[in-house]
All heavy atoms as an XYZ file, in Angstrom:
691
protein
N     211.051     52.872     45.301
C     210.941     51.471     44.919
C     212.160     50.670     45.382
O     212.024     49.549     45.840
C     210.795     51.328     43.410
O     209.582     51.899     42.972
N     213.339     51.264     45.242
C     214.555     50.563     45.655
C     214.556     50.330     47.157
O     214.943     49.258     47.618
C     215.806     51.344     45.240
C     217.140     50.735     45.659
C     217.306     49.329     45.079
C     218.289     51.634     45.243
N     214.101     51.300     47.917
C     214.058     51.132     49.371
C     213.227     49.912     49.770
O     213.562     49.214     50.727
C     213.505     52.385     50.045
C     214.477     53.528     50.018
C     214.055     54.631     50.981
N     215.050     55.669     50.982
C     216.216     55.576     51.588
N     216.528     54.504     52.248
N     217.085     56.564     51.525
N     212.154     49.646     49.084
C     211.344     48.460     49.375
C     212.118     47.182     49.073
O     212.006     46.200     49.800
C     210.043     48.494     48.575
C     209.065     49.607     48.944
C     207.897     49.614     47.964
C     208.573     49.456     50.367
N     212.899     47.187     48.011
C     213.664     46.003     47.623
C     214.799     45.698     48.593
O     215.157     44.534     48.782
C     214.246     46.178     46.214
C     213.242     46.362     45.077
C     213.976     46.573     43.762
C     212.293     45.183     44.979
N     215.363     46.731     49.193
C     216.520     46.524     50.071
C     216.159     46.567     51.552
O     217.020     46.375     52.410
C     217.651     47.530     49.763
C     217.216     48.969     50.044
C     218.135     47.354     48.329
C     218.332     49.995     49.938
N     214.910     46.832     51.875
C     214.485     46.840     53.272
C     215.056     47.996     54.078
O     215.299     47.852     55.270
N     215.283     49.118     53.434
C     215.811     50.318     54.101
C     214.804     51.441     53.905
O     214.764     52.088     52.870
C     217.166     50.720     53.514
C     218.266     49.720     53.728
C     218.754     49.658     55.167
O     218.567     50.636     55.919
O     219.321     48.619     55.529
N     213.984     51.693     54.902
C     212.914     52.675     54.776
C     213.336     54.098     55.111
O     212.653     55.047     54.767
C     211.739     52.278     55.686
C     211.204     50.891     55.402
C     210.755     50.704     53.969
O     210.073     51.552     53.418
N     211.154     49.598     53.359
N     214.470     54.255     55.788
C     214.885     55.560     56.290
C     216.030     56.126     55.455
O     216.962     55.408     55.088
C     215.322     55.436     57.767
C     214.147     54.928     58.598
C     215.817     56.756     58.312
C     214.519     54.548     60.010
N     215.961     57.419     55.183
C     217.013     58.128     54.456
C     218.168     58.393     55.416
O     218.236     59.420     56.071
C     216.451     59.446     53.914
C     217.475     60.266     53.148
O     218.533     59.718     52.782
O     217.215     61.453     52.919
N     219.060     57.397     55.550
C     220.180     57.499     56.490
C     221.396     56.818     55.888
O     221.283     55.967     55.002
C     219.810     56.845     57.818
N     222.578     57.188     56.382
C     223.827     56.573     55.928
C     223.794     55.074     56.180
O     223.249     54.650     57.178
C     225.023     57.177     56.678
C     225.324     58.601     56.290
C     225.882     58.742     54.892
O     226.444     57.757     54.357
O     225.750     59.817     54.325
N     224.340     54.271     55.329
C     224.996     54.618     54.071
C     224.030     54.676     52.892
O     224.439     54.939     51.774
C     225.994     53.480     53.895
C     225.301     52.295     54.469
C     224.505     52.846     55.644
N     222.755     54.451     53.143
C     221.782     54.378     52.050
C     220.885     55.610     52.014
O     219.671     55.527     52.125
C     220.974     53.084     52.148
C     221.849     51.860     52.182
C     221.886     51.024     53.286
C     222.686     51.565     51.121
C     222.714     49.921     53.322
C     223.527     50.465     51.150
C     223.535     49.648     52.250
O     224.372     48.559     52.282
N     221.524     56.772     51.838
C     220.770     58.011     51.723
C     220.105     58.065     50.353
O     220.493     57.340     49.426
C     221.692     59.229     51.875
O     222.651     59.210     50.813
C     222.386     59.237     53.226
N     219.125     58.960     50.215
C     218.469     59.122     48.921
C     219.469     59.494     47.837
O     219.426     58.957     46.727
C     217.368     60.187     49.008
C     216.152     59.724     49.789
O     215.982     58.499     49.979
O     215.358     60.595     50.199
N     220.376     60.398     48.173
C     221.378     60.829     47.189
C     222.294     59.680     46.773
O     222.578     59.496     45.580
C     222.205     61.988     47.754
N     222.737     58.886     47.741
C     223.630     57.759     47.436
C     222.918     56.713     46.582
O     223.485     56.193     45.612
C     224.150     57.130     48.721
N     221.682     56.413     46.933
C     220.937     55.413     46.160
C     220.629     55.919     44.753
O     220.719     55.158     43.786
C     219.648     55.026     46.891
C     219.836     54.253     48.198
C     218.492     54.023     48.872
C     220.557     52.930     47.967
N     220.279     57.195     44.635
C     220.016     57.768     43.308
C     221.250     57.692     42.423
O     221.154     57.349     41.239
C     219.556     59.218     43.438
O     218.290     59.283     44.018
N     222.411     57.994     42.997
C     223.660     57.924     42.225
C     223.935     56.495     41.774
O     224.385     56.261     40.644
C     224.818     58.454     43.062
N     223.647     55.539     42.637
C     223.884     54.133     42.276
C     222.922     53.681     41.183
O     223.302     52.924     40.281
C     223.759     53.251     43.511
C     224.908     53.498     44.490
C     224.730     52.763     45.766
N     225.184     51.383     45.611
C     225.511     50.604     46.605
N     225.449     51.034     47.850
N     225.913     49.370     46.389
N     221.686     54.125     41.258
C     220.713     53.782     40.217
C     221.145     54.388     38.886
O     221.096     53.720     37.842
C     219.293     54.250     40.601
C     218.777     53.461     41.798
C     218.337     54.096     39.413
C     217.518     54.050     42.432
N     221.561     55.654     38.908
C     222.019     56.315     37.679
C     223.209     55.579     37.078
O     223.297     55.416     35.864
C     222.395     57.776     37.954
C     221.181     58.633     38.274
O     220.035     58.209     37.988
O     221.378     59.735     38.835
N     224.144     55.119     37.909
C     225.338     54.422     37.423
C     225.003     53.040     36.873
O     225.537     52.630     35.847
C     226.370     54.314     38.536
N     224.109     52.325     37.566
C     223.795     50.949     37.162
C     222.706     50.897     36.100
O     222.697     50.004     35.258
C     223.369     50.136     38.372
N     221.757     51.819     36.179
C     220.660     51.836     35.221
C     219.597     50.787     35.473
O     218.696     50.615     34.663
N     219.677     50.079     36.589
C     218.733     48.991     36.857
C     218.563     48.819     38.362
O     219.559     48.683     39.088
C     219.259     47.703     36.231
C     218.390     46.503     36.537
O     217.200     46.522     36.169
O     218.907     45.559     37.158
N     217.331     48.831     38.839
C     217.072     48.683     40.275
C     217.544     47.338     40.809
O     218.065     47.258     41.923
C     215.576     48.841     40.572
C     214.977     50.232     40.452
C     213.503     50.192     40.815
C     215.711     51.227     41.314
N     217.363     46.280     40.051
C     217.750     44.947     40.529
C     219.261     44.819     40.698
O     219.730     44.154     41.621
C     217.218     43.860     39.599
C     215.715     43.767     39.672
O     215.132     43.807     40.744
N     215.074     43.657     38.522
N     220.025     45.462     39.825
C     221.478     45.447     39.947
C     221.909     46.142     41.236
O     222.769     45.643     41.974
C     222.136     46.132     38.729
O     221.745     45.422     37.545
C     223.642     46.167     38.842
N     221.298     47.284     41.529
C     221.623     48.023     42.747
C     221.162     47.233     43.975
O     221.892     47.143     44.970
C     221.007     49.436     42.733
C     221.303     50.171     44.032
C     221.510     50.227     41.532
N     219.972     46.647     43.909
C     219.472     45.857     45.039
C     220.409     44.692     45.340
O     220.712     44.412     46.505
C     218.060     45.357     44.758
N     220.896     44.012     44.306
C     221.834     42.901     44.511
C     223.117     43.399     45.177
O     223.634     42.752     46.098
C     222.162     42.223     43.177
N     223.612     44.554     44.748
C     224.840     45.104     45.331
C     224.633     45.478     46.800
O     225.490     45.210     47.645
C     225.297     46.317     44.533
N     223.488     46.070     47.116
C     223.216     46.453     48.500
C     223.089     45.211     49.379
O     223.644     45.161     50.480
C     221.944     47.325     48.595
C     221.502     47.496     50.044
C     222.185     48.683     47.941
N     222.398     44.189     48.896
C     222.276     42.953     49.693
C     223.631     42.275     49.861
O     223.896     41.655     50.890
C     221.242     42.006     49.090
C     219.858     42.410     49.482
C     218.908     42.990     48.700
C     219.273     42.290     50.787
N     217.783     43.240     49.444
C     217.971     42.812     50.722
C     219.731     41.796     51.999
C     217.117     42.857     51.823
C     218.882     41.828     53.100
C     217.597     42.351     53.009
N     224.506     42.413     48.880
C     225.851     41.860     49.020
C     226.612     42.603     50.119
O     227.332     41.982     50.910
C     226.603     41.945     47.688
C     227.879     41.166     47.675
C     228.422     41.006     46.273
O     228.000     41.686     45.337
N     229.359     40.109     46.104
N     226.432     43.907     50.192
C     227.048     44.692     51.264
C     226.502     44.263     52.625
O     227.247     44.143     53.599
C     226.782     46.177     51.045
C     227.492     46.745     49.844
C     226.963     48.103     49.419
O     226.124     48.705     50.146
O     227.393     48.581     48.357
N     225.198     44.038     52.679
C     224.591     43.599     53.936
C     225.108     42.219     54.330
O     225.373     41.966     55.510
C     223.067     43.576     53.820
C     222.453     44.957     53.766
C     220.951     44.845     53.703
C     220.299     46.201     53.741
N     218.877     46.110     54.083
N     225.263     41.324     53.371
C     225.798     39.987     53.660
C     227.202     40.099     54.243
O     227.552     39.383     55.191
C     225.808     39.124     52.400
N     228.014     40.999     53.687
C     229.367     41.195     54.216
C     229.313     41.697     55.657
O     230.106     41.271     56.501
C     230.134     42.179     53.333
N     228.370     42.579     55.932
C     228.224     43.112     57.292
C     227.799     42.022     58.270
O     228.238     42.004     59.413
C     227.187     44.242     57.280
C     226.986     44.927     58.613
C     226.072     46.122     58.477
C     224.671     45.722     58.816
N     223.727     46.832     58.834
N     226.975     41.099     57.818
C     226.456     40.037     58.684
C     227.384     38.826     58.774
O     227.140     37.915     59.563
C     225.103     39.538     58.175
C     224.009     40.574     58.080
C     223.023     40.462     57.119
C     223.949     41.655     58.953
C     222.003     41.388     57.029
C     222.934     42.591     58.859
C     221.958     42.456     57.899
O     220.959     43.372     57.804
N     228.428     38.771     57.972
C     229.270     37.576     57.868
C     229.920     37.158     59.179
O     230.162     35.975     59.401
C     230.348     37.773     56.808
N     230.184     38.099     60.062
C     230.862     37.740     61.306
C     229.905     37.484     62.478
O     230.347     37.243     63.597
C     231.897     38.796     61.684
C     231.290     40.166     61.923
O     230.115     40.375     61.582
O     231.995     41.035     62.460
N     228.615     37.520     62.220
C     227.649     37.229     63.284
C     227.604     35.730     63.550
O     227.731     34.918     62.635
C     226.258     37.726     62.906
C     226.115     39.233     62.721
C     224.694     39.575     62.297
C     226.485     39.973     63.985
N     227.416     35.363     64.785
C     227.367     33.949     65.163
C     226.053     33.654     65.873
O     225.392     34.545     66.396
C     228.550     33.568     66.082
C     229.870     33.712     65.345
C     228.569     34.407     67.340
N     225.686     32.390     65.911
C     224.493     31.963     66.630
C     224.760     32.063     68.132
O     225.861     31.765     68.600
C     224.120     30.530     66.257
C     223.698     30.408     64.798
O     223.447     31.442     64.162
O     223.629     29.274     64.309
N     223.752     32.493     68.870
C     223.888     32.692     70.310
C     222.850     31.852     71.026
O     221.685     31.818     70.633
C     223.667     34.176     70.677
C     224.683     35.057     69.971
C     223.711     34.385     72.179
C     224.367     36.530     70.047
N     223.276     31.183     72.090
C     222.345     30.415     72.916
C     222.741     30.632     74.375
O     223.844     30.291     74.787
C     222.425     28.933     72.558
O     221.532     28.199     73.353
N     221.812     31.230     75.128
C     222.089     31.467     76.541
C     220.780     31.637     77.302
O     219.794     32.123     76.761
C     222.966     32.696     76.741
C     222.343     33.987     76.282
C     223.276     35.177     76.410
O     224.444     34.985     76.748
O     222.817     36.284     76.174
N     220.775     31.212     78.514
C     219.626     31.411     79.375
C     218.326     30.849     78.836
O     217.278     31.425     79.046
N     218.385     29.754     78.128
C     217.176     29.130     77.610
C     216.646     29.747     76.321
O     215.621     29.319     75.805
N     217.315     30.767     75.791
C     216.884     31.336     74.514
C     218.044     31.269     73.529
O     219.199     31.138     73.913
C     216.436     32.790     74.691
O     217.522     33.613     75.022
N     217.701     31.341     72.266
C     218.752     31.302     71.254
C     218.400     32.247     70.114
O     217.231     32.526     69.857
C     218.954     29.885     70.733
O     217.789     29.431     70.095
N     219.438     32.722     69.461
C     219.284     33.575     68.286
C     220.193     33.035     67.202
O     221.378     32.871     67.417
C     219.678     35.015     68.620
C     218.739     35.676     69.572
C     219.141     37.138     69.759
N     218.304     37.761     70.744
C     218.612     37.877     72.030
N     219.751     37.416     72.468
N     217.784     38.462     72.863
N     219.625     32.775     66.058
C     220.410     32.264     64.938
C     220.842     33.434     64.064
O     220.286     33.677     63.007
C     219.602     31.238     64.166
C     219.268     30.008     65.015
C     218.687     28.925     64.185
C     219.850     28.314     63.461
N     219.597     27.102     62.780
N     221.837     34.162     64.543
C     222.310     35.355     63.854
C     222.955     35.018     62.504
O     222.948     35.839     61.594
C     223.292     36.120     64.738
C     222.715     36.509     66.086
S     221.265     37.561     65.976
C     222.043     39.106     65.622
N     223.488     33.811     62.363
C     224.072     33.391     61.100
C     223.051     33.335     59.982
O     223.401     33.418     58.809
N     221.777     33.220     60.350
C     220.720     33.210     59.338
C     220.639     34.543     58.590
O     220.232     34.574     57.425
C     219.369     32.899     59.966
C     219.214     31.438     60.359
O     220.102     30.627     60.013
O     218.213     31.107     61.012
N     221.011     35.626     59.237
C     220.999     36.928     58.565
C     221.926     36.908     57.357
O     221.573     37.375     56.274
C     221.433     38.033     59.525
C     220.476     38.384     60.645
C     221.138     39.356     61.620
C     219.209     38.978     60.093
N     223.115     36.362     57.545
C     224.081     36.270     56.449
C     223.527     35.410     55.317
O     223.564     35.800     54.149
C     225.399     35.692     56.976
C     226.447     35.574     55.936
N     226.797     34.376     55.372
C     227.217     36.513     55.331
C     227.735     34.584     54.471
N     228.006     35.863     54.428
N     222.998     34.266     55.671
C     222.461     33.353     54.657
C     221.293     33.980     53.891
O     221.218     33.881     52.662
C     221.998     32.057     55.320
C     221.501     31.028     54.333
C     221.116     29.721     54.994
O     221.537     29.464     56.126
O     220.364     28.965     54.346
N     220.409     34.640     54.591
C     219.266     35.261     53.922
C     219.692     36.429     53.043
O     219.119     36.637     51.964
C     218.218     35.702     54.947
C     217.529     34.547     55.640
C     216.894     33.582     54.653
O     216.299     33.979     53.654
N     217.036     32.297     54.914
N     220.682     37.194     53.484
C     221.184     38.281     52.645
C     221.785     37.725     51.355
O     221.558     38.272     50.272
C     222.211     39.112     53.410
N     222.517     36.615     51.453
C     223.058     35.986     50.241
C     221.946     35.476     49.336
O     222.061     35.555     48.108
C     224.006     34.846     50.607
C     225.355     35.268     51.187
C     226.174     34.030     51.568
C     226.121     36.146     50.224
N     220.872     34.972     49.924
C     219.727     34.544     49.115
C     219.122     35.720     48.359
O     218.718     35.583     47.197
C     218.657     33.883     49.993
C     219.044     32.509     50.454
O     219.875     31.840     49.836
N     218.468     32.071     51.558
N     219.075     36.885     48.996
C     218.548     38.071     48.332
C     219.483     38.514     47.200
O     219.005     38.932     46.141
C     218.349     39.201     49.340
C     217.289     38.918     50.389
S     215.659     38.576     49.696
C     215.177     40.212     49.181
N     220.788     38.399     47.408
C     221.743     38.722     46.340
C     221.459     37.850     45.123
O     221.330     38.343     43.999
C     223.205     38.514     46.807
C     224.166     38.650     45.633
C     223.570     39.490     47.906
N     221.350     36.554     45.348
C     221.098     35.621     44.236
C     219.773     35.924     43.548
O     219.672     35.874     42.317
C     221.125     34.182     44.747
C     222.482     33.691     45.252
C     222.344     32.308     45.884
C     223.501     33.677     44.132
N     218.761     36.243     44.334
C     217.446     36.562     43.764
C     217.529     37.773     42.837
O     217.083     37.720     41.688
C     216.429     36.813     44.884
C     215.146     37.381     44.390
N     214.234     36.640     43.669
C     214.633     38.633     44.492
C     213.214     37.406     43.352
N     213.429     38.622     43.845
N     218.106     38.861     43.336
C     218.161     40.077     42.522
C     219.129     39.948     41.362
O     218.896     40.514     40.299
C     218.468     41.299     43.385
C     217.276     41.719     44.211
C     217.295     41.597     45.577
C     216.126     42.193     43.599
C     216.193     41.963     46.337
C     215.014     42.556     44.341
C     215.049     42.441     45.707
N     220.186     39.172     41.532
C     221.088     38.940     40.396
C     220.370     38.186     39.290
O     220.626     38.426     38.118
C     222.319     38.165     40.845
C     223.336     39.024     41.534
C     224.578     38.250     41.913
O     224.551     37.032     42.052
N     225.675     38.959     42.097
N     219.479     37.285     39.656
C     218.759     36.523     38.633
C     217.792     37.406     37.844
O     217.363     37.031     36.755
C     217.990     35.362     39.276
O     216.851     35.829     39.979
N     217.466     38.577     38.362
C     216.543     39.493     37.696
C     217.242     40.578     36.893
O     216.582     41.370     36.215
C     215.638     40.164     38.742
C     214.767     39.234     39.578
C     214.036     40.021     40.655
C     213.805     38.461     38.715
N     218.570     40.636     36.963
C     219.302     41.693     36.271
C     219.459     41.378     34.789
O     219.419     40.213     34.389
C     220.703     41.895     36.878
O     221.455     40.704     36.700
C     220.615     42.274     38.343
N     219.643     42.410     33.988
C     219.867     42.185     32.556
C     221.109     41.348     32.284
O     221.181     40.629     31.293
C     220.055     43.606     31.993
C     219.421     44.506     32.979
C     219.567     43.826     34.313
N     222.097     41.400     33.170
C     223.335     40.652     32.971
C     223.281     39.274     33.617
O     224.308     38.645     33.831
C     224.505     41.444     33.537
N     222.083     38.784     33.926
C     221.951     37.513     34.645
C     222.591     36.348     33.904
O     223.043     35.386     34.524
C     220.477     37.205     34.913
N     222.668     36.429     32.605
C     223.245     35.315     31.864
C     224.763     35.260     31.957
O     225.353     34.215     31.788
C     222.831     35.396     30.392
O     223.306     36.604     29.830
N     225.420     36.380     32.267
C     226.876     36.349     32.318
C     227.477     37.277     33.352
O     228.637     37.613     33.258
N     226.686     37.683     34.331
C     227.168     38.631     35.330
C     227.966     37.972     36.441
O     228.353     36.811     36.362
N     228.198     38.735     37.473
C     228.935     38.255     38.636
C     228.167     37.129     39.301
O     226.958     37.172     39.421
C     229.121     39.404     39.648
O     229.778     40.467     38.984
C     229.911     38.956     40.847
N     228.886     36.137     39.750
C     228.246     35.018     40.432
C     228.694     34.971     41.877
O     229.824     35.254     42.189
C     228.592     33.705     39.750
C     228.022     33.638     38.369
C     228.349     32.316     37.743
N     227.774     32.324     36.419
C     226.940     31.416     36.001
N     226.625     30.411     36.756
N     226.439     31.486     34.795
N     227.776     34.548     42.722
C     228.089     34.373     44.138
C     227.798     32.935     44.486
O     226.733     32.410     44.169
C     227.239     35.308     45.008
C     227.652     36.729     44.745
C     227.380     34.949     46.472
C     227.003     37.722     45.643
N     228.766     32.299     45.098
C     228.561     30.931     45.548
C     228.188     30.936     47.020
O     228.627     31.783     47.781
C     229.839     30.111     45.363
C     230.189     29.902     43.915
C     231.400     29.040     43.773
N     232.531     29.736     44.388
C     233.574     29.127     44.903
N     233.665     27.833     44.875
N     234.560     29.818     45.436
N     227.382     29.977     47.405
C     226.978     29.856     48.793
C     228.184     29.403     49.613
O     228.884     28.476     49.250
C     225.856     28.835     48.919
C     225.289     28.742     50.306
C     224.090     27.821     50.323
N     223.058     28.302     49.457
C     222.074     29.114     49.851
N     222.045     29.556     51.079
N     221.147     29.488     49.007
N     228.442     30.110     50.701
C     229.538     29.763     51.592
C     229.005     28.967     52.758
O     227.895     29.183     53.225
C     230.189     31.035     52.143
C     230.795     31.970     51.118
C     231.266     33.240     51.800
C     231.936     31.307     50.402
N     229.786     28.030     53.227
C     229.384     27.302     54.427
C     230.323     27.674     55.538
O     231.501     27.927     55.326
C     229.389     25.789     54.173
O     230.673     25.387     53.795
N     229.761     27.729     56.725
C     230.583     28.095     57.878
C     230.811     26.890     58.741
O     230.024     26.062     58.921
C     229.877     29.133     58.724
C     229.649     30.413     58.019
C     229.165     31.338     59.047
N     228.477     32.469     58.544
C     228.194     33.482     59.298
N     228.538     33.501     60.534
N     227.552     34.501     58.831
C-alpha cells in the first residue's frame, strides 16, 4: 500500500521493503511515512532546473513543486495534522 502512495513500485534502494517496513513500524502510520518519503524526493528534485533547447522544453522544476504538494497532502492526512511539522511553499 505504501509503495502505491509514494510511486515506488520496485524493491530497490533507498526504498527497499525492509527499509519501508521499518519506517512504518517506527511511525505507525502510512501517511506519515508517505509524507516523509515525498519530502525526501522534493529535496532530491530541488536542484533541477527547467530546460529549453532545440525547440523542446522540460519543466524539471515542476517535479520539486509536485513533490512538495504530495508532502502537504499526506501531512494533512496524518494523525498529527493539527500540530505536526509544517512545510511552506518555496519560490525559486
